[in-house]
N, C-alpha and C positions, 0 to 999 in steps of 0.2 A: 503493500499500499504507500503511496506517495504521501510524504511529509508536506503539510502545509504550514504556511507562517502562523505561529501561535498569536491567539488574541491579546490584546492588552491587559487582559485579567485572566492570566493562565492559571489552571487548577493545578492541585496535587494529587495526580492518580496514584502516587505511590502512598498516600494517607490510607487509601482504600485497601492497599494490600495487607494490611494489617489485619483485616476482617475476612472471614469467610462466610458467605452469606447462604442463609437456608435457601435450598434450591440455587444457590449460588458458588462458585468457587472462583475466588479472584486469583489469576495467574501472571506471574512475572513473565517478561518475555524469555522464551526458552531459546536455546541454540544448541540443538542436538546434534551431535556427531553421528553419522551413520554406524560408525563402528560400536559405538558405546550401547545402544539399545540392543543391537544384533548380539554382543558379547554376553549382556545381561540376560537376554532372552535364553540364549544358549546354556548359560550357567544354570539358570532357574528350571530350563527342561532337562536338564540332566540327572537321572536318578541318581540318589546316594547310594554308594557301593558299588558304582560301576567300575569296574577293574581297566586301568589303562593298559593300552598294548606296549609292551616293552620294545625298544627299538635294538635291532642286532648289533651286537659291539664287534668291532674288529678285535682280531686275535692279538695278545700283547707279544711284545718282542721277547724272544727266546734268550736265556742266560745259561752259561755253563753249569751243568749239574754239579752240586755240591758234593762233598764226600760223603760216601753212605755212613749213617750212624746205627747204632744199634738200637732196633725197635724198642721201644717203652712197651711196658706190660699194658695190653688194652684194658679200657675202663668200660665195663657195660653199664647201660642205664635202662631203665624200665622202658617199653615201647609206649609212644604217646597213643592215646586212643583214637581211633579214625574219625575225621569230620563228619559231622550230620549230613548225609545226602541231601541235596536241594533239586528239586525239579525245575524244569525250565520256567514253568509258570509261578514260581515262589516269589513273593514280593520282595522288593528290595528293602534292605534295613529301614530306610527313612518310613515305610509304611507302618512301621511300629510306633511311630511318633506322629499320631494325627495333628498335634498342634504345630508342629514344624512345619509338616507336609502342607497344611492349611495356610501358613504363613507364607510359604514358596508360591503357593498358588495365588494368592491375593497379591503379592509383590509382582508377580507376572501379570495378573489382570490389569493393574494399576499402570504398570509400565506401558502395556499395549493401549489402555484407554488414553494415557497422556500424549502418545505418540499419535493417535487418532484424533485428539482434540486439538494438537497442532496443526496437522493437516486440515482440518476443518475451519481453523482459524484463518489459516492463509487464504483458503477459497473464500469463504465470506467476507476477507479485507477485499479482495479483489472485486467482487460484486459490489461491494459498497462503493469502491473508487469509480466503478462504472457507472453507479445511479448518482453518485456526487458531481460528476463530470460530464455526465451524458446530455444529451438533448431531451426534449419534453417527451418524444415518442421513445426514446430510449429508457428514460426513466420509469415511465408507465408500464412497460413490459418487466420490470425488476422488482415489481411491488408483490407482496404474497397476495393469493388469492386473487389473481389477476382477474378471472372471470367477474368478479364482484367489483374490484376497487381498480382495474385499469383505466375505466372511462373517466371516473372521478379524478384520478391521479392526473390524466393527460389535461383534463380541463384546469385543474389546479396549475400545472406548470406552463398553461398556455394563457390563462386569464387572470389568475390572482394576482393580488400587489406584490406577493413575496415569490412570485414565478422565477424571475430572473435574480438568483443568488450566486453568492461566490463564498466557497469554504474558506473559513479562516484557520480553524483548529478541528482537529479529529483525533480522538483518543479512544482506544479500545479500553474498556472498563473490566473484562473479564469474561467469564462464561456462566451461563445459566442452564442447568438440567432439569429437563422435563421430569416430575415426579413419576408420571405414569409411563414415561418410556425413557429410562436413563442413558440409553445411547443417542437420544435426540438433545441436541444443545442449542443453544441461543447465543448470541454475541451482542452485548450492550455496548453502545458508543455514545461519547459525550461529544458534540458537535456544536461549533459556534460558525455562522455565517455572517455576511454583511447585513442580512435583513434581521439578524436575532445574534448580535454579538456575545451577547452574556450567555448563551448556549442552552442547550436541552439535551433528553436523553432519548436516544432511538434505538431500535433493536434491529438487528440482522438474524432472520429466524431459517431453520432448517426445513425444507418443504420436499414433496416428491418432486418438483422440478428443479430442485438445486436450493441454493441460499437465496433468499429475497428480502427486500426490506418490509418491514411491518409498517403498513400504511398509517394506519391510526397515530402511532407513537410518532412518526414523523411529522404527519400534518399538523397534529395538536400541538406537538411541541415546538415546531417552527413558527407556528402562529402565536404561541402562547408568549408571554413576558414572565415566566416564572420567577426570575430573580428579583424583578421589579416587585412582583407581588409578596416575595418574602422579606424583601428589604423595606418596604413602605409600611407595614403593618397597619394598613387602613382597616379599622374595625367594621366588620360587617361585609368585607369582601371575602369571596369563595373562589376556588379554583379546583379542578380536578385534572391531576398530572400523574405522570408516570415517575415513580420515585423509588431510589433505593433507601431503607430504613434499617436501623437495628435498635436493640433495648438500651435504654439509658436511665440512669438515677435520677433522682429528684433531691436537689440539694438545697438546703435551708429553706427560704422563701421564693425561689425563683418560679417556682410553678403555681398551679391553682390553689387555692385553698383546700387544706385537708392532705395535700402532699401525696407521698408514695401510699399511703393508706387508703386513698381513694381514687389514686390515676395511675395509669400506667403511661410511661413517658418513650418516646422515640425520636431519635437522632437522624435527621435527613442527611444520609450519607452521599446520595446521587440526585440530582448533579452536584459535583464537588464544589464548596463554597469558594469565594474569592480568597486569596491568600491573607488578606488583612481582617479575614471574618471567621467566626467559629460557626459550625454548623448549626442550622436552627432546631429547635426541639418542638415536636408536637405530641399534645395530650388527649388521652380519652379515658373516659371513666371505668373503672375496673369493672362495676357490676351490669353495664351495657352489653348487649349482644356481640356488638362490633368489637368492644374492648375484649371480651372473653375470647372471641375468634383469633383476635391479633394475638393474643398472650400464647394460645395454643400453637400458634404458626411460629413463634419466634423463641428461640433461647437465648440465653444472655451473650454466648460467643457466637452468635450467627446473626445474619441480617435476611433481607427480604426484598424481592423486586416487585412492585405492585403498583397499582392505579389507587391512588387516595384522593377523596375530596376533603380538601382542608379549609378551615373559615378563622377568620382573625375575630377575636371575641375580647370584650373589655374595652374601656375608653382610657383609663390611666396608663395600665401597662397591659397591651394588647397581648393575647396569648393565642397560640396556634392550637386549634382544635381538629381533632379527626371526626370526620361525619359520616363517611363510607369508605369502604375498603372491598378490593378485587384482587386477587394474587395473578400475577401475570403468568406464569407458568402453571400448566394444569397437565 
């Protein structure tokens, strides 16, 4: 994927790498050498106990025979018991250690999955580059569910005020795994354009036709001014946006009255905030249906990519409240 000039307010993608998202795995850029996975896969696939084939040695140089000595009395030892016979179908010794065998199998699967994900990431990046740099017609053919969205995408890139844009910054944020199909992955991107220089999150999804751009996430994100909404904190204003969130604590009196006894708190990790700002926090009542659902989806060490409807409430110190929730990956 080609690199574009960074926007004036660059983000910190490395800050996101510290968190593994629920349905989400952040991946640092990978530089895999071909020999490394091959060697590791061979090592993991080789059963324990396999006997190495010995190489034939060359005969050593002969020396003159030493003078004969009087033979010493032979010492006899009891014969060793014969080794137990093994059949060709006997399992290798590693089979006697189920935990070690399972660990080897898991390592092998993880390595294969990592290589596959890297290859998919490169393909997704190429499709997204074509989408960002293509004509209106080319872009309309690279959206997911083309039969449903292609005509709308073509009209958008032909007639809308934001049709003629130039990319300023493109950053891949990691991978999202579908819980219903672990081999299916999504790739979220943070994108800034000259029409939306503060940026938004969109997703490249894996489909039967190959990788395609999620049209809803691109159109809504490109047309919205999410960062202005988050920074201006106007009471009574609402927005529905694609966000990456993680669990957070409520310290002191920073949150709503009742604190952690009554509310869950979530940090908005994506889009990443400007370098000079802390990520905003959003709150929801613990006893609400949406609050209970969110708490069941997110652990303390993981995060979540989802659609959220958020609202600023309060006049003196406006707080960000979560009103509706829908997971992204299903």
